[in-house]
C-alpha positions as CSV (number, residue, x, y, z in Angstrom):
1,M,12.9,11.9,-0.1
2,S,10.7,13.6,-2.6
3,N,7.1,14.8,-2.2
4,A,5.9,12.4,-5.0
5,M,2.5,11.1,-4.4
6,M,2.0,7.8,-6.2
7,V,-1.1,5.7,-7.1
8,I,-1.8,2.1,-7.8
9,F,-5.2,0.2,-8.4
10,P,-5.4,-2.8,-6.5
11,Y,-8.2,-5.2,-6.9
12,R,-9.0,-8.7,-5.3
13,E,-8.1,-11.8,-6.7
14,Y,-6.9,-14.7,-4.5
15,T,-5.7,-11.7,-2.4
16,W,-5.3,-8.0,-3.0
17,V,-3.2,-7.6,-6.1
18,F,-2.3,-4.8,-8.5
19,D,-0.8,-4.1,-12.0
20,D,1.5,-1.1,-12.8
21,E,2.8,-1.4,-16.3
22,R,5.2,1.5,-15.8
23,V,7.4,-0.5,-13.3
24,G,6.7,-4.1,-14.9
25,L,4.3,-5.2,-12.2
26,V,1.5,-7.8,-13.1
27,R,-0.9,-9.1,-10.6
28,E,1.7,-8.2,-7.7
29,P,0.1,-9.7,-4.5
30,F,0.0,-8.1,-1.0
31,V,0.8,-10.5,1.5
32,S,1.8,-11.1,5.3
33,G,-0.7,-8.5,7.0
34,I,-0.9,-6.1,4.3
35,P,-4.3,-7.5,2.8
36,E,-5.8,-7.1,6.2
37,M,-4.7,-3.7,6.4
38,I,-6.4,-3.0,2.9
39,D,-9.6,-4.6,4.2
40,I,-9.9,-1.8,6.8
41,L,-8.9,1.1,4.2
42,V,-11.6,0.0,1.9
43,K,-14.4,-0.9,4.3
44,D,-16.3,2.0,3.1
45,I,-15.9,1.7,-0.5
46,P,-18.6,-0.1,-2.4
47,N,-17.2,-3.0,-4.5
48,A,-13.7,-2.4,-3.7
49,E,-12.8,-5.8,-4.7
50,K,-13.3,-4.8,-8.3
51,G,-10.7,-2.0,-8.0
52,F,-9.9,1.0,-6.0
53,K,-7.3,3.8,-6.0
54,L,-4.4,3.5,-3.5
55,L,-2.4,6.9,-2.9
56,F,0.9,6.6,-1.0
57,S,3.8,8.6,-0.2
58,G,6.8,8.8,2.1
59,N,5.6,12.0,3.3
60,P,2.1,12.9,5.0
61,F,-0.6,14.5,2.7
62,P,-4.1,15.8,3.4
63,G,-6.5,13.1,4.2
64,Y,-4.3,10.2,4.6
65,Q,-5.8,7.4,6.5
66,A,-2.9,5.1,7.4
67,E,0.6,6.1,8.7
68,L,2.9,3.1,8.6
69,T,6.2,3.1,10.5
70,L,9.1,0.9,9.2
71,L,10.1,-1.8,11.7
72,R,12.7,-4.0,10.3
73,Q,14.1,-5.4,7.0
74,E,13.5,-9.3,6.2
75,Y,14.0,-11.3,3.1
76,N,14.7,-8.2,1.0
77,G,11.4,-6.8,2.0
78,N,10.3,-4.6,4.9
79,W,7.9,-4.9,7.8
80,Y,5.7,-1.8,8.6
81,R,3.4,-1.1,11.6
82,W,0.2,0.6,11.6
83,E,0.1,1.8,15.1
84,S,-3.3,3.1,15.4
85,N,-4.8,-0.2,14.4
86,N,-2.0,-2.5,16.1
87,M,-1.2,-4.2,12.8
88,E,2.0,-5.3,11.2
89,G,2.6,-6.1,7.5
90,W,5.4,-7.0,5.1
91,L,6.2,-5.3,2.0
92,C,7.9,-6.9,-0.6
93,P,10.8,-5.9,-2.7
94,A,8.4,-4.3,-5.1
95,L,8.5,-1.3,-2.7
96,F,11.7,-0.5,-4.5
97,K,10.1,0.0,-7.9
98,Y,8.5,3.2,-6.2
99,F,11.4,4.1,-3.5
100,G,15.1,4.1,-3.7
101,E,15.2,2.9,-0.1
102,A,12.4,2.0,2.3
103,P,10.9,5.0,3.7
104,M,10.8,5.5,7.3
105,K,7.2,6.2,7.1
106,L,4.4,5.4,4.5
107,Y,1.1,7.3,4.3
108,C,-1.8,5.7,2.4
109,K,-5.4,6.6,1.5
110,A,-7.8,4.5,-0.3
111,E,-10.3,6.1,-2.7
112,K,-13.2,4.7,-4.8
113,L,-12.7,4.6,-8.7
114,R,-14.3,7.4,-10.6
115,S,-17.4,6.0,-12.7
């Protein structure tokens, strides 16, 4: 696994969604527990529903907020657990636009957008 840091810019529509032209995703929704995790990550970011920066990696990085651990595969996606918040969420196959295989750990950090 590489040390690559990846970034997407989620915003809220009917749920948290994101666009990433580089990999062909438009209004890709977060579902099944992940929106609730995002709510916690962005709780201190004003107007996060209008957009924020989400950094993520398969390796820890300085200042990460969440460490998600792979639990199991289901419906071509993967369930992850955020142990410190006693939460689980499912990441759909769009994960494979960023990783060749589901990483054992995902590290995430939400940041406000620069003005």
